[in-house]
C-alpha positions as CSV (number, residue, x, y, z in Angstrom):
1,M,-10.8,-16.8,20.0
2,H,-9.8,-16.7,16.4
3,T,-9.6,-14.0,14.1
4,I,-10.1,-14.4,10.3
5,E,-8.0,-12.1,8.1
6,T,-8.9,-11.5,4.6
7,N,-6.2,-12.4,2.0
8,E,-5.1,-9.8,-0.6
9,K,-7.8,-10.3,-3.2
10,E,-10.7,-10.5,-0.6
11,S,-9.5,-7.1,0.7
12,E,-9.1,-5.5,-3.0
13,F,-12.9,-6.8,-3.6
14,I,-14.4,-5.6,-0.3
15,S,-12.4,-2.1,-0.8
16,A,-13.7,-1.7,-4.2
17,Y,-17.3,-2.7,-2.7
18,L,-16.8,0.1,-0.2
19,E,-15.7,2.8,-2.7
20,A,-18.7,2.0,-4.9
21,I,-21.1,2.7,-2.0
22,D,-19.3,5.9,-1.4
23,F,-19.4,7.1,-4.9
24,T,-23.3,6.3,-5.1
25,E,-24.7,7.1,-1.5
26,L,-22.4,10.2,-0.7
27,G,-22.0,14.0,-1.6
28,E,-25.1,14.6,-3.4
29,E,-28.1,16.5,-2.4
30,G,-30.0,14.4,0.2
31,Q,-27.2,12.4,0.9
32,P,-24.7,12.3,3.5
33,P,-21.6,14.5,3.1
34,I,-18.4,13.2,1.3
35,D,-16.8,12.4,4.4
36,A,-19.2,10.5,6.4
37,D,-18.1,7.1,7.8
38,I,-19.9,3.9,7.0
39,D,-22.2,2.6,10.3
40,E,-20.0,-0.3,11.8
41,D,-22.9,-2.8,11.8
42,F,-23.2,-2.1,8.0
43,L,-19.6,-2.5,7.5
44,R,-19.7,-5.5,9.4
45,K,-22.5,-6.9,6.9
46,S,-20.9,-5.7,4.0
47,V,-17.8,-7.5,4.6
48,I,-19.9,-10.8,5.2
49,D,-21.8,-10.0,2.0
50,C,-18.6,-9.3,-0.1
51,L,-17.1,-12.5,1.2
52,A,-19.8,-14.9,0.3
53,F,-20.5,-13.4,-3.2
54,Y,-16.7,-13.5,-3.6
55,S,-16.4,-17.0,-3.0
56,R,-18.9,-17.9,-5.3
57,I,-17.1,-16.2,-8.3
58,A,-13.5,-15.9,-7.5
59,C,-12.6,-19.0,-9.5
60,Y,-14.2,-17.0,-12.8
61,L,-11.8,-13.5,-11.5
62,S,-8.6,-12.8,-13.0
63,P,-6.2,-10.4,-11.1
64,K,-7.3,-7.7,-13.7
65,N,-10.9,-7.5,-12.8
66,I,-11.2,-8.3,-9.1
67,T,-11.4,-4.4,-8.6
68,Q,-14.2,-3.9,-10.9
69,A,-16.2,-6.9,-9.5
70,G,-16.0,-5.3,-6.3
71,H,-17.4,-2.3,-7.6
72,D,-20.2,-4.3,-9.8
73,F,-21.4,-6.3,-6.9
74,W,-22.6,-3.1,-5.3
75,L,-24.1,-1.7,-8.5
76,T,-25.6,-5.1,-9.6
77,R,-27.4,-5.5,-6.5
78,N,-28.8,-2.4,-5.8
79,G,-29.8,-2.1,-9.5
80,H,-27.7,0.8,-10.6
81,G,-27.0,2.0,-14.0
82,A,-24.1,-0.4,-14.8
83,G,-23.1,-3.6,-13.6
84,F,-21.9,-7.2,-14.4
85,W,-24.4,-7.5,-17.2
86,A,-22.6,-4.3,-18.8
87,K,-19.2,-5.6,-19.1
88,P,-19.0,-9.1,-21.3
89,E,-15.4,-7.7,-22.2
90,L,-14.4,-8.3,-18.6
91,Y,-16.6,-11.0,-17.3
92,G,-17.1,-13.0,-20.7
93,N,-20.0,-15.6,-20.5
94,S,-20.3,-15.1,-16.8
95,C,-21.9,-11.7,-16.7
96,A,-25.5,-13.0,-16.4
97,Y,-24.1,-15.5,-13.9
98,F,-22.3,-13.2,-11.8
99,S,-25.7,-10.6,-12.2
100,K,-28.1,-13.4,-10.8
101,I,-25.8,-14.0,-7.8
102,A,-25.4,-10.4,-7.0
103,R,-29.2,-9.9,-7.1
104,S,-29.8,-12.9,-4.9
105,F,-28.2,-11.0,-2.0
106,G,-31.1,-8.4,-2.5
107,E,-30.8,-4.6,-2.3
108,A,-28.6,-2.9,0.2
109,N,-29.1,0.5,1.7
110,A,-25.8,2.0,2.9
111,V,-26.2,3.3,6.6
112,F,-23.6,6.2,7.7
113,D,-22.5,7.2,11.3
114,Q,-24.3,10.5,12.0
115,L,-21.8,13.3,12.4
116,G,-21.1,14.5,15.9
117,E,-21.9,11.3,17.8
């Protein structure tokens, strides 16, 4: 059996993506509590999506915008109020390209474990 480990940049991107999920999906009225855990199957799919997306844009990123790109992948694919398209100062002419790829993944609905189970 082989195990795949993410490198430092991939891990940074994935962590930022997961932080964006927590920011937009937890703690408000009608949402799970701020300390809810992401469902294991949803987490697995999120990591796969992040690696697939990151592999397509990594050559355009600098070490300074990897974290923001992780956040922006979640925000863009789900149509939140900010995302790649709103940050030309970070992504230059790649804003539209990143947005198009992110939207091609479709929206994702975060799933959290039921507390107490």
